[in-house]
N, C-alpha and C positions, 0 to 999 in steps of 0.2 A: 504494500500500500504506500502511496506517495505521502509526503508530509504536507502539512498545511501550507508551508512556505512554497513547496514545489507546485502544489495545486494553484496557489494564487499567482505564481510566476509563469504559469503555462500560458503562453501567448495564443495557443490554438483554441483555448476554451473561451467561450463567451462568458461575461460576468454572471449571467443568470445560471449557467451550468455550474460555475464555481460555488455560488450560493446554495444551489440545490444539492450539490455534492457534499458540502460541509454540513448542511442540516441533516442529510442522510446519514453521514458518519456519526453525528450526535445521536440521532434517533436509534441507530443500530448499535450504539455503544462502542463504535470503533475509536472514537475519541471522547474524552469527557468534557463537560462544560469548563472545568478547570484548565484543561489543555488549550481550549479555544480562547478562553479569557487571558491566560498567560501570554499567548501569542499576540492577541489583539492589544493588550496593554502597551506593548512596545512597537507595534506596527504603525506605519504612516496612515494618515486618515483614509485613503481609498481602501486599503486592506482592512483596516479596523472596521470601516463601514460594511464591508462584505461579511466580516465575521459577525457583526451585530445583526446584520440582515439574516444570516443563517440561524442565529439564535432566535430571532423573531419568528422565522418560518417554523423552526422546530418547536418553540414554546406554544405556537398557535395549535399545534397538533397534540403536544404533550407538555403542558406547563411544568410538570413536576421534574423535568430534566434540569431546570434551573435551580441551583443551590444559592445560599445566601451570598457567597463570594461573587457569583455571576450577577445577582441582583444588585449588589453594591457597585459592581463594575458598571452596569448600565445606568445606574443612578448617577454615578460620577460622570459618565460619558455624556449625559445631558448637558454638561457645561462646556463641552468642546466647541471649537469654532465651526467645524464642518457640519453643515445642515443635515446631510444624510446620516451621519452618526447620531445627531440629536433625534431625528424623527424615527429611526429604527430602534433606538434605545427606548424612546417613549412607548413604542408599540410593544416591546418586550415587557415593559413595566405594566402596561395595560393587560397583557396576557397572563401575568404572574402575580400581580399585587395581592390577590386573594391568598396566596401562599405565605405572605409576609405582612399580615395586617398590623403588626406592632412595630414594623421597621420602615414606615413610610414617610417619616419626617422630612428627610433630605430629598426624597423623591418628589414629594408634594411641593416643596420649596422650589426645586429646579424645574418642575413641570409648570408651575405658575410663572416663572421667569420666561420659559419657552412659549407660554401662551400669549406673550406680547411680542414675539419674534416677527420680523418683517416677512419671513417666508411662510406662505400659506400651508405647505405640507408640514412644516415644523409645528405650526399652530394647530393644524388638524390632528396631528399625532398626539400633541399635548392634551387636546380636548378629549381624544379617545381615552388616554390613560387616566386623566382626571375624572372622566365620567365613570370609568370602571372602579376607581377608588371611591367615588361618591356612592355607587351602588352597593358597596360593602357595608355601608352604614356604620362606620367606625367612629372613634372619638374625633377624627379629623374633620368630620362633617360640620361641626359647630363653627369652625373658622373657614372651612373650604367652601361650604354652600354659598355664603355671601360673596366670597371672592369669585367663584365661578359665575354667579348671577351678574356681577359687575362686568366680568370679561364678556359674557354672553351679550350684554347690552351694548358693549363698545365694539365688538368685532363686526366688520362689514360683510363677512362671508356667511351666507345663509347655511351652507353645508356645515360650517363649524358651529353656528348657533344651534342647529338641529341636534348635534351630538350632545351639547350641554343641556338643551331643553329636555331631551329624552332621558338623560341621567337624572336631572332635577325631578322630573315626573316620577321616576322609579324610586326616588328617596322618600317621596311623600306617601307611598303605598304601605 
């Protein structure tokens, strides 16, 4: 089996194939989340983004493959400069927040920062993750609900508002 580095350096493979291959390795247990996170932590932004995208793809199918180390990594990755790293990290958090309900402080703070980002996809992904956190009905909702309502009122994109409104509606049930 090739290494993560060899896979990402293979010029003959399209980016989507690299992402699908990495997520397949994760889901099949050929590499661990820790292996991928260790690689991604020192990788340049394009490679890091592919690793986080693979995590997102894998956690959408099997959230439990992400451990606390991986969750802390994507939480921190929300603060990187690269938009693709930000938005893929937010989606991983949205997929897995229910596994770490007591460890969301930093994630919520970073997601709220990204909710004001100029990039629509970054804002959309932050909305998705914040919405998933709201639906968990944790202690965070006391401060998160008013913050999300304010963001919802100020964002000009209806697609983003809809995510927030759906989550807000589910918290009142």
